[in-house]
C-alpha positions in Angstrom: 60.1 50.1 55.0 63.0 48.0 53.7 63.7 46.9 57.3 60.1 45.9 57.7 60.2 43.9 54.5 63.3 42.1 55.7 61.8 41.3 59.1 58.6 40.1 57.5 60.6 37.8 55.2 62.7 36.4 58.2 59.5 35.6 60.1 57.8 34.0 57.0 60.9 32.0 56.4 60.5 30.2 59.7 57.0 28.8 58.8 56.8 25.0 58.7 53.8 24.8 56.5 53.0 26.1 53.0 53.3 29.9 52.7 52.1 32.3 50.1 52.5 36.1 50.0 49.9 37.7 47.9 50.4 41.5 47.3 47.6 43.7 45.9 49.6 46.3 44.0 46.8 48.9 43.9 46.5 49.3 47.6 46.6 47.5 50.9 44.0 49.6 52.5 41.6 52.4 51.7 43.9 54.9 53.3 47.0 53.5 51.5 45.4 53.7 48.0 46.4 56.3 45.5 45.1 59.7 46.9 44.8 58.3 50.4 46.6 59.9 53.4 49.0 56.9 53.8 49.8 56.5 50.1 53.5 55.9 49.8 54.5 54.2 46.6 58.3 54.6 47.3 57.9 53.1 50.8 55.8 50.2 49.4 58.4 49.5 46.7 61.2 49.4 49.3 59.2 47.0 51.4 58.4 44.7 48.5 62.0 44.7 47.2 63.3 43.7 50.6 60.6 41.1 51.1 61.3 39.5 47.7 65.0 39.6 48.2 64.9 37.8 51.6 62.1 35.3 51.1 63.1 31.7 50.7 62.6 30.5 47.1 60.1 27.9 48.3 57.6 30.6 49.4 55.1 31.6 46.8 55.3 35.3 46.2 52.7 36.9 43.8 52.0 40.5 43.0 48.5 41.1 41.7 47.4 44.3 40.0 44.3 44.9 42.1 43.2 46.6 45.3 43.0 44.5 48.5 39.2 45.2 48.6 38.6 43.9 45.1 36.6 40.7 44.8 39.2 39.2 42.5 41.9 39.6 45.2 39.7 37.7 47.6 39.1 35.0 45.0 42.8 34.6 44.3 43.4 34.3 48.1 40.8 31.5 48.3 42.2 29.8 45.2 45.7 29.8 46.7 44.5 28.4 50.0 42.5 25.7 48.2 45.6 24.8 46.1 47.6 24.3 49.3 44.8 22.2 50.8 44.7 20.0 47.7 48.5 19.5 47.8 48.3 18.4 51.5 45.7 15.8 50.6 47.8 14.3 47.8 
């Protein structure tokens, strides 16, 4: 998982436009949520540590204490996208 986080960061670091990484801490899928068959808190922690360690400082990285399917996570994603659009227009 640490290697996956490192590779993800390396690829994100090559982006030429604005980049944001938004992480829903309570689960990335139904199956990966607490009690699900793919629930792996240690693996997730290793991935996130490597991702944070290797991302360029200019990349927005935000951990949000919700599940990926929660409405608030969708709202935050949209708000982040709209913020980037507004910056581009200025």
